[in-house]
N, CA, C and O atoms as a GROMACS GRO file, in nm:
protein
  436
    1MET      N    1   3.017  -3.402  -1.939
    1MET     CA    2   3.020  -3.316  -1.822
    1MET      C    3   2.945  -3.384  -1.709
    1MET      O    4   2.832  -3.431  -1.728
    2LYS      N    5   3.004  -3.391  -1.592
    2LYS     CA    6   2.946  -3.458  -1.477
    2LYS      C    7   2.846  -3.366  -1.408
    2LYS      O    8   2.876  -3.250  -1.381
    3GLU      N    9   2.725  -3.418  -1.378
    3GLU     CA   10   2.624  -3.339  -1.307
    3GLU      C   11   2.651  -3.342  -1.158
    3GLU      O   12   2.687  -3.446  -1.102
    4LEU      N   13   2.632  -3.228  -1.095
    4LEU     CA   14   2.647  -3.220  -0.950
    4LEU      C   15   2.521  -3.273  -0.884
    4LEU      O   16   2.412  -3.255  -0.937
    5PRO      N   17   2.534  -3.339  -0.769
    5PRO     CA   18   2.414  -3.388  -0.700
    5PRO      C   19   2.327  -3.272  -0.653
    5PRO      O   20   2.378  -3.169  -0.610
    6VAL      N   21   2.198  -3.290  -0.660
    6VAL     CA   22   2.103  -3.189  -0.614
    6VAL      C   23   2.083  -3.209  -0.465
    6VAL      O   24   2.055  -3.320  -0.420
    7LYS      N   25   2.097  -3.103  -0.390
    7LYS     CA   26   2.079  -3.109  -0.245
    7LYS      C   27   1.943  -3.051  -0.208
    7LYS      O   28   1.877  -2.988  -0.290
    8LYS      N   29   1.903  -3.074  -0.083
    8LYS     CA   30   1.783  -3.007  -0.033
    8LYS      C   31   1.810  -2.858  -0.024
    8LYS      O   32   1.921  -2.816   0.006
    9ALA      N   33   1.707  -2.778  -0.051
    9ALA     CA   34   1.724  -2.633  -0.048
    9ALA      C   35   1.593  -2.566  -0.008
    9ALA      O   36   1.485  -2.616  -0.039
   10LEU      N   37   1.605  -2.453   0.062
   10LEU     CA   38   1.491  -2.368   0.096
   10LEU      C   39   1.498  -2.244   0.008
   10LEU      O   40   1.600  -2.176   0.004
   11HIS      N   41   1.388  -2.215  -0.061
   11HIS     CA   42   1.377  -2.097  -0.146
   11HIS      C   43   1.269  -2.006  -0.087
   11HIS      O   44   1.158  -2.053  -0.059
   12ILE      N   45   1.300  -1.880  -0.068
   12ILE     CA   46   1.202  -1.780  -0.022
   12ILE      C   47   1.194  -1.676  -0.134
   12ILE      O   48   1.296  -1.624  -0.179
   13PHE      N   49   1.072  -1.647  -0.178
   13PHE     CA   50   1.058  -1.564  -0.297
   13PHE      C   51   0.928  -1.484  -0.293
   13PHE      O   52   0.829  -1.528  -0.233
   14PRO      N   53   0.928  -1.366  -0.358
   14PRO     CA   54   0.804  -1.288  -0.367
   14PRO      C   55   0.710  -1.353  -0.466
   14PRO      O   56   0.753  -1.413  -0.565
   15GLY      N   57   0.581  -1.341  -0.439
   15GLY     CA   58   0.481  -1.394  -0.530
   15GLY      C   59   0.466  -1.305  -0.651
   15GLY      O   60   0.544  -1.212  -0.671
   16PRO      N   61   0.365  -1.333  -0.732
   16PRO     CA   62   0.341  -1.249  -0.849
   16PRO      C   63   0.322  -1.103  -0.807
   16PRO      O   64   0.290  -1.074  -0.691
   17GLU      N   65   0.341  -1.016  -0.898
   17GLU     CA   66   0.329  -0.872  -0.869
   17GLU      C   67   0.190  -0.839  -0.817
   17GLU      O   68   0.100  -0.804  -0.894
   18ALA      N   69   0.173  -0.849  -0.689
   18ALA     CA   70   0.047  -0.818  -0.623
   18ALA      C   71   0.077  -0.723  -0.508
   18ALA      O   72   0.185  -0.728  -0.450
   19LEU      N   73  -0.017  -0.639  -0.477
   19LEU     CA   74  -0.001  -0.548  -0.364
   19LEU      C   75  -0.104  -0.581  -0.258
   19LEU      O   76  -0.221  -0.592  -0.294
   20PRO      N   77  -0.071  -0.598  -0.133
   20PRO     CA   78   0.067  -0.596  -0.086
   20PRO      C   79   0.142  -0.720  -0.134
   20PRO      O   80   0.082  -0.824  -0.161
   21ARG      N   81   0.272  -0.708  -0.143
   21ARG     CA   82   0.354  -0.818  -0.192
   21ARG      C   83   0.343  -0.938  -0.099
   21ARG      O   84   0.359  -0.926   0.022
   22ALA      N   85   0.315  -1.052  -0.157
   22ALA     CA   86   0.305  -1.177  -0.081
   22ALA      C   87   0.434  -1.256  -0.100
   22ALA      O   88   0.490  -1.259  -0.210
   23TRP      N   89   0.480  -1.319   0.004
   23TRP     CA   90   0.600  -1.401  -0.002
   23TRP      C   91   0.561  -1.547   0.017
   23TRP      O   92   0.461  -1.578   0.081
   24SER      N   93   0.641  -1.635  -0.040
   24SER     CA   94   0.618  -1.780  -0.030
   24SER      C   95   0.751  -1.849  -0.007
   24SER      O   96   0.857  -1.789  -0.016
   25TYR      N   97   0.742  -1.979   0.024
   25TYR     CA   98   0.862  -2.059   0.036
   25TYR      C   99   0.840  -2.193  -0.031
   25TYR      O  100   0.727  -2.237  -0.053
   26ARG      N  101   0.952  -2.257  -0.064
   26ARG     CA  102   0.948  -2.389  -0.124
   26ARG      C  103   1.073  -2.464  -0.080
   26ARG      O  104   1.184  -2.410  -0.087
   27VAL      N  105   1.056  -2.587  -0.034
   27VAL     CA  106   1.169  -2.674  -0.001
   27VAL      C  107   1.178  -2.777  -0.113
   27VAL      O  108   1.081  -2.846  -0.145
   28THR      N  109   1.296  -2.786  -0.172
   28THR     CA  110   1.317  -2.884  -0.279
   28THR      C  111   1.422  -2.985  -0.237
   28THR      O  112   1.507  -2.958  -0.151
   29SER      N  113   1.415  -3.101  -0.298
   29SER     CA  114   1.511  -3.207  -0.272
   29SER      C  115   1.534  -3.280  -0.403
   29SER      O  116   1.469  -3.249  -0.503
   30PRO      N  117   1.625  -3.376  -0.406
   30PRO     CA  118   1.647  -3.451  -0.529
   30PRO      C  119   1.519  -3.516  -0.581
   30PRO      O  120   1.507  -3.540  -0.701
   31GLU      N  121   1.425  -3.543  -0.494
   31GLU     CA  122   1.299  -3.606  -0.534
   31GLU      C  123   1.197  -3.504  -0.586
   31GLU      O  124   1.092  -3.544  -0.638
   32GLY      N  125   1.224  -3.375  -0.573
   32GLY     CA  126   1.132  -3.271  -0.618
   32GLY      C  127   1.093  -3.180  -0.503
   32GLY      O  128   1.165  -3.171  -0.403
   33VAL      N  129   0.980  -3.112  -0.517
   33VAL     CA  130   0.930  -3.021  -0.414
   33VAL      C  131   0.871  -3.103  -0.301
   33VAL      O  132   0.782  -3.185  -0.323
   34SER      N  133   0.921  -3.082  -0.180
   34SER     CA  134   0.871  -3.158  -0.066
   34SER      C  135   0.778  -3.077   0.024
   34SER      O  136   0.701  -3.132   0.102
   35GLU      N  137   0.785  -2.944   0.012
   35GLU     CA  138   0.699  -2.859   0.094
   35GLU      C  139   0.694  -2.721   0.031
   35GLU      O  140   0.794  -2.673  -0.023
   36THR      N  141   0.579  -2.657   0.037
   36THR     CA  142   0.563  -2.523  -0.016
   36THR      C  143   0.451  -2.453   0.059
   36THR      O  144   0.364  -2.519   0.115
   37GLY      N  145   0.452  -2.321   0.060
   37GLY     CA  146   0.345  -2.249   0.126
   37GLY      C  147   0.367  -2.100   0.130
   37GLY      O  148   0.474  -2.052   0.091
   38PRO      N  149   0.267  -2.026   0.177
   38PRO     CA  150   0.279  -1.880   0.188
   38PRO      C  151   0.354  -1.840   0.314
   38PRO      O  152   0.364  -1.918   0.409
   39LEU      N  153   0.407  -1.720   0.314
   39LEU     CA  154   0.470  -1.660   0.432
   39LEU      C  155   0.396  -1.531   0.462
   39LEU      O  156   0.445  -1.422   0.432
   40PRO      N  157   0.276  -1.542   0.522
   40PRO     CA  158   0.194  -1.425   0.544
   40PRO      C  159   0.231  -1.342   0.667
   40PRO      O  160   0.180  -1.231   0.685
   41SER      N  161   0.320  -1.395   0.751
   41SER     CA  162   0.348  -1.326   0.876
   41SER      C  163   0.489  -1.356   0.924
   41SER      O  164   0.555  -1.448   0.875
   42LEU      N  165   0.534  -1.278   1.021
   42LEU     CA  166   0.663  -1.302   1.084
   42LEU      C  167   0.666  -1.438   1.153
   42LEU      O  168   0.768  -1.506   1.152
   43ASP      N  169   0.554  -1.478   1.213
   43ASP     CA  170   0.547  -1.609   1.277
   43ASP      C  171   0.571  -1.721   1.176
   43ASP      O  172   0.646  -1.815   1.204
   44ALA      N  173   0.508  -1.710   1.059
   44ALA     CA  174   0.525  -1.813   0.955
   44ALA      C  175   0.669  -1.818   0.908
   44ALA      O  176   0.725  -1.926   0.892
   45LEU      N  177   0.731  -1.702   0.884
   45LEU     CA  178   0.870  -1.697   0.842
   45LEU      C  179   0.961  -1.760   0.948
   45LEU      O  180   1.047  -1.842   0.915
   46ALA      N  181   0.942  -1.723   1.074
   46ALA     CA  182   1.025  -1.777   1.182
   46ALA      C  183   1.011  -1.929   1.191
   46ALA      O  184   1.110  -1.999   1.210
   47GLU      N  185   0.889  -1.980   1.177
   47GLU     CA  186   0.866  -2.124   1.187
   47GLU      C  187   0.935  -2.198   1.072
   47GLU      O  188   0.997  -2.302   1.095
   48VAL      N  189   0.925  -2.147   0.952
   48VAL     CA  190   0.990  -2.211   0.836
   48VAL      C  191   1.142  -2.207   0.853
   48VAL      O  192   1.209  -2.307   0.826
   49LEU      N  193   1.196  -2.095   0.897
   49LEU     CA  194   1.341  -2.086   0.916
   49LEU      C  195   1.389  -2.176   1.029
   49LEU      O  196   1.499  -2.230   1.021
   50GLN      N  197   1.310  -2.192   1.135
   50GLN     CA  198   1.350  -2.283   1.243
   50GLN      C  199   1.361  -2.426   1.192
   50GLN      O  200   1.448  -2.502   1.237
   51ARG      N  201   1.273  -2.463   1.099
   51ARG     CA  202   1.275  -2.600   1.046
   51ARG      C  203   1.374  -2.619   0.931
   51ARG      O  204   1.436  -2.725   0.918
   52HIS      N  205   1.387  -2.516   0.846
   52HIS     CA  206   1.463  -2.534   0.722
   52HIS      C  207   1.568  -2.426   0.696
   52HIS      O  208   1.626  -2.423   0.587
   53GLY      N  209   1.596  -2.340   0.791
   53GLY     CA  210   1.686  -2.227   0.768
   53GLY      C  211   1.824  -2.264   0.719
   53GLY      O  212   1.884  -2.189   0.642
   54ALA      N  213   1.876  -2.377   0.762
   54ALA     CA  214   2.010  -2.419   0.718
   54ALA      C  215   2.014  -2.450   0.569
   54ALA      O  216   2.122  -2.457   0.510
   55LEU      N  217   1.898  -2.468   0.508
   55LEU     CA  218   1.890  -2.501   0.365
   55LEU      C  219   1.867  -2.379   0.276
   55LEU      O  220   1.854  -2.393   0.155
   56LEU      N  221   1.862  -2.258   0.335
   56LEU     CA  222   1.827  -2.138   0.259
   56LEU      C  223   1.925  -2.114   0.145
   56LEU      O  224   2.046  -2.110   0.165
   57THR      N  225   1.870  -2.096   0.023
   57THR     CA  226   1.950  -2.066  -0.096
   57THR      C  227   1.882  -1.952  -0.171
   57THR      O  228   1.776  -1.905  -0.130
   58ASP      N  229   1.942  -1.909  -0.278
   58ASP     CA  230   1.887  -1.807  -0.368
   58ASP      C  231   1.879  -1.669  -0.304
   58ASP      O  232   1.955  -1.580  -0.341
   59LEU      N  233   1.791  -1.651  -0.209
   59LEU     CA  234   1.771  -1.521  -0.146
   59LEU      C  235   1.872  -1.507  -0.032
   59LEU      O  236   1.872  -1.590   0.059
   60PRO      N  237   1.957  -1.405  -0.034
   60PRO     CA  238   2.045  -1.387   0.081
   60PRO      C  239   1.962  -1.369   0.208
   60PRO      O  240   1.865  -1.293   0.207
   61TRP      N  241   1.996  -1.437   0.314
   61TRP     CA  242   1.910  -1.431   0.432
   61TRP      C  243   1.909  -1.293   0.496
   61TRP      O  244   1.829  -1.266   0.585
   62THR      N  245   1.997  -1.205   0.450
   62THR     CA  246   1.992  -1.066   0.495
   62THR      C  247   1.886  -0.986   0.421
   62THR      O  248   1.867  -0.868   0.450
   63GLU      N  249   1.817  -1.048   0.326
   63GLU     CA  250   1.711  -0.981   0.250
   63GLU      C  251   1.576  -1.050   0.270
   63GLU      O  252   1.496  -1.057   0.177
   64LEU      N  253   1.552  -1.098   0.388
   64LEU     CA  254   1.425  -1.164   0.418
   64LEU      C  255   1.311  -1.062   0.416
   64LEU      O  256   1.334  -0.943   0.438
   65PRO      N  257   1.189  -1.108   0.389
   65PRO     CA  258   1.076  -1.014   0.389
   65PRO      C  259   1.050  -0.958   0.528
   65PRO      O  260   1.084  -1.020   0.629
   66THR      N  261   0.988  -0.841   0.533
   66THR     CA  262   0.945  -0.780   0.659
   66THR      C  263   0.793  -0.768   0.657
   66THR      O  264   0.731  -0.778   0.550
   67PHE      N  265   0.732  -0.747   0.774
   67PHE     CA  266   0.587  -0.757   0.786
   67PHE      C  267   0.524  -0.638   0.858
   67PHE      O  268   0.434  -0.655   0.940
   68GLY      N  269   0.572  -0.519   0.827
   68GLY     CA  270   0.512  -0.399   0.884
   68GLY      C  271   0.593  -0.339   0.996
   68GLY      O  272   0.686  -0.400   1.048
   69GLY      N  273   0.556  -0.219   1.031
   69GLY     CA  274   0.628  -0.146   1.134
   69GLY      C  275   0.750  -0.078   1.073
   69GLY      O  276   0.793  -0.110   0.963
   70THR      N  277   0.802   0.016   1.147
   70THR     CA  278   0.921   0.088   1.100
   70THR      C  279   1.044   0.002   1.119
   70THR      O  280   1.050  -0.080   1.211
   71PRO      N  281   1.143   0.018   1.033
   71PRO     CA  282   1.268  -0.057   1.052
   71PRO      C  283   1.330  -0.021   1.186
   71PRO      O  284   1.330   0.096   1.224
   72PRO      N  285   1.382  -0.121   1.258
   72PRO     CA  286   1.446  -0.091   1.387
   72PRO      C  287   1.577  -0.017   1.364
   72PRO      O  288   1.636  -0.023   1.256
   73SER      N  289   1.621   0.052   1.466
   73SER     CA  290   1.749   0.121   1.459
   73SER      C  291   1.827   0.091   1.586
   73SER      O  292   1.777   0.121   1.694
   74PRO      N  293   1.942   0.035   1.577
   74PRO     CA  294   2.011  -0.013   1.458
   74PRO      C  295   1.953  -0.148   1.412
   74PRO      O  296   1.872  -0.209   1.482
   75THR      N  297   1.995  -0.192   1.295
   75THR     CA  298   1.945  -0.319   1.241
   75THR      C  299   2.046  -0.432   1.254
   75THR      O  300   2.022  -0.542   1.203
   76ASP      N  301   2.157  -0.410   1.321
   76ASP     CA  302   2.257  -0.516   1.339
   76ASP      C  303   2.193  -0.637   1.404
   76ASP      O  304   2.135  -0.627   1.512
   77GLY      N  305   2.204  -0.753   1.340
   77GLY     CA  306   2.151  -0.876   1.395
   77GLY      C  307   2.001  -0.892   1.382
   77GLY      O  308   1.946  -0.990   1.432
   78VAL      N  309   1.933  -0.798   1.316
   78VAL     CA  310   1.788  -0.805   1.296
   78VAL      C  311   1.764  -0.837   1.149
   78VAL      O  312   1.811  -0.765   1.061
   79TRP      N  313   1.692  -0.945   1.122
   79TRP     CA  314   1.676  -0.992   0.985
   79TRP      C  315   1.536  -0.975   0.930
   79TRP      O  316   1.517  -0.978   0.809
   80SER      N  317   1.438  -0.959   1.014
   80SER     CA  318   1.300  -0.933   0.973
   80SER      C  319   1.227  -0.877   1.094
   80SER      O  320   1.278  -0.881   1.206
   81TRP      N  321   1.106  -0.823   1.072
   81TRP     CA  322   1.030  -0.765   1.182
   81TRP      C  323   0.885  -0.749   1.142
   81TRP      O  324   0.848  -0.759   1.025
   82ASP      N  325   0.803  -0.723   1.246
   82ASP     CA  326   0.667  -0.674   1.226
   82ASP      C  327   0.649  -0.558   1.322
   82ASP      O  328   0.748  -0.505   1.373
   83GLU      N  329   0.527  -0.515   1.346
   83GLU     CA  330   0.507  -0.398   1.432
   83GLU      C  331   0.548  -0.421   1.577
   83GLU      O  332   0.584  -0.326   1.646
   84ARG      N  333   0.542  -0.547   1.623
   84ARG     CA  334   0.568  -0.576   1.765
   84ARG      C  335   0.698  -0.649   1.794
   84ARG      O  336   0.750  -0.640   1.905
   85ARG      N  337   0.753  -0.722   1.693
   85ARG     CA  338   0.866  -0.810   1.723
   85ARG      C  339   0.976  -0.800   1.618
   85ARG      O  340   0.957  -0.747   1.508
   86LEU      N  341   1.092  -0.855   1.657
   86LEU     CA  342   1.210  -0.861   1.570
   86LEU      C  343   1.253  -1.007   1.558
   86LEU      O  344   1.240  -1.084   1.654
   87LEU      N  345   1.303  -1.045   1.442
   87LEU     CA  346   1.361  -1.177   1.420
   87LEU      C  347   1.512  -1.158   1.422
   87LEU      O  348   1.568  -1.095   1.332
   88VAL      N  349   1.578  -1.211   1.524
   88VAL     CA  350   1.720  -1.186   1.546
   88VAL      C  351   1.797  -1.318   1.555
   88VAL      O  352   1.739  -1.423   1.582
   89GLY      N  353   1.927  -1.309   1.532
   89GLY     CA  354   2.013  -1.426   1.544
   89GLY      C  355   2.135  -1.414   1.456
   89GLY      O  356   2.158  -1.313   1.391
   90VAL      N  357   2.215  -1.522   1.456
   90VAL     CA  358   2.341  -1.520   1.384
   90VAL      C  359   2.343  -1.612   1.262
   90VAL      O  360   2.433  -1.602   1.179
   91ARG      N  361   2.244  -1.699   1.250
   91ARG     CA  362   2.232  -1.788   1.134
   91ARG      C  363   2.084  -1.808   1.105
   91ARG      O  364   2.002  -1.798   1.196
   92PRO      N  365   2.049  -1.835   0.978
   92PRO     CA  366   1.907  -1.847   0.945
   92PRO      C  367   1.836  -1.962   1.016
   92PRO      O  368   1.714  -1.959   1.028
   93ASP      N  369   1.908  -2.062   1.064
   93ASP     CA  370   1.843  -2.171   1.137
   93ASP      C  371   1.847  -2.151   1.288
   93ASP      O  372   1.802  -2.238   1.363
   94LEU      N  373   1.901  -2.039   1.334
   94LEU     CA  374   1.909  -2.010   1.478
   94LEU      C  375   1.843  -1.877   1.513
   94LEU      O  376   1.881  -1.815   1.612
   95LEU      N  377   1.746  -1.833   1.435
   95LEU     CA  378   1.680  -1.706   1.461
   95LEU      C  379   1.572  -1.722   1.567
   95LEU      O  380   1.513  -1.829   1.581
   96GLU      N  381   1.547  -1.615   1.640
   96GLU     CA  382   1.440  -1.616   1.739
   96GLU      C  383   1.364  -1.485   1.735
   96GLU      O  384   1.418  -1.380   1.698
   97LEU      N  385   1.238  -1.492   1.775
   97LEU     CA  386   1.152  -1.373   1.783
   97LEU      C  387   1.166  -1.311   1.921
   97LEU      O  388   1.161  -1.380   2.022
   98ILE      N  389   1.185  -1.179   1.924
   98ILE     CA  390   1.189  -1.106   2.051
   98ILE      C  391   1.099  -0.984   2.038
   98ILE      O  392   1.072  -0.937   1.927
   99ALA      N  393   1.054  -0.932   2.150
   99ALA     CA  394   0.975  -0.809   2.151
   99ALA      C  395   1.064  -0.693   2.107
   99ALA      O  396   1.183  -0.692   2.136
  100ARG      N  397   1.006  -0.597   2.038
  100ARG     CA  398   1.084  -0.481   1.993
  100ARG      C  399   1.150  -0.408   2.109
  100ARG      O  400   1.260  -0.354   2.094
  101ASP      N  401   1.085  -0.406   2.224
  101ASP     CA  402   1.143  -0.334   2.338
  101ASP      C  403   1.228  -0.424   2.425
  101ASP      O  404   1.273  -0.381   2.532
  102GLY      N  405   1.252  -0.548   2.384
  102GLY     CA  406   1.332  -0.643   2.460
  102GLY      C  407   1.481  -0.625   2.432
  102GLY      O  408   1.520  -0.550   2.342
  103PRO      N  409   1.564  -0.694   2.511
  103PRO     CA  410   1.709  -0.687   2.487
  103PRO      C  411   1.744  -0.752   2.354
  103PRO      O  412   1.679  -0.848   2.312
  104ARG      N  413   1.847  -0.700   2.288
  104ARG     CA  414   1.884  -0.751   2.157
  104ARG      C  415   2.019  -0.818   2.157
  104ARG      O  416   2.092  -0.808   2.059
  105GLU      N  417   2.054  -0.886   2.262
  105GLU     CA  418   2.182  -0.957   2.262
  105GLU      C  419   2.170  -1.075   2.168
  105GLU      O  420   2.077  -1.155   2.180
  106VAL      N  421   2.264  -1.086   2.076
  106VAL     CA  422   2.264  -1.195   1.981
  106VAL      C  423   2.384  -1.283   2.014
  106VAL      O  424   2.499  -1.241   2.002
  107ALA      N  425   2.353  -1.406   2.057
  107ALA     CA  426   2.459  -1.498   2.096
  107ALA      C  427   2.531  -1.550   1.972
  107ALA      O  428   2.471  -1.564   1.865
  108SER      N  429   2.660  -1.580   1.987
  108SER     CA  430   2.736  -1.640   1.878
  108SER      C  431   2.702  -1.788   1.871
  108SER      O  432   2.666  -1.849   1.971
  109PRO      N  433   2.713  -1.846   1.748
  109PRO     CA  434   2.681  -1.989   1.735
  109PRO      C  435   2.780  -2.076   1.805
  109PRO      O  436   2.767  -2.198   1.804
   0.00000   0.00000   0.00000
């Protein structure tokens, strides 16, 4: 049986059963783990996705962690949030942070 080549991938996952739930990320490549770290905030999530979002695997990007505040209404085009901001966009590598009270136009890729 022929093995498929291993590609680079971004994994976002919850940490051990701790409260509040902590999220982490790991970037893997054929050479092994190349980067790993915690995702303690919306800023950290946005920064990791800006650098590695095109590599996201395992976790559907529509199930990204959130960081407080009530869910926005509607949630179309909103993938994560905190009390002050929303993470919006059309692809995991093209997301941007906007103020909750700002316009929510999401441009097509």
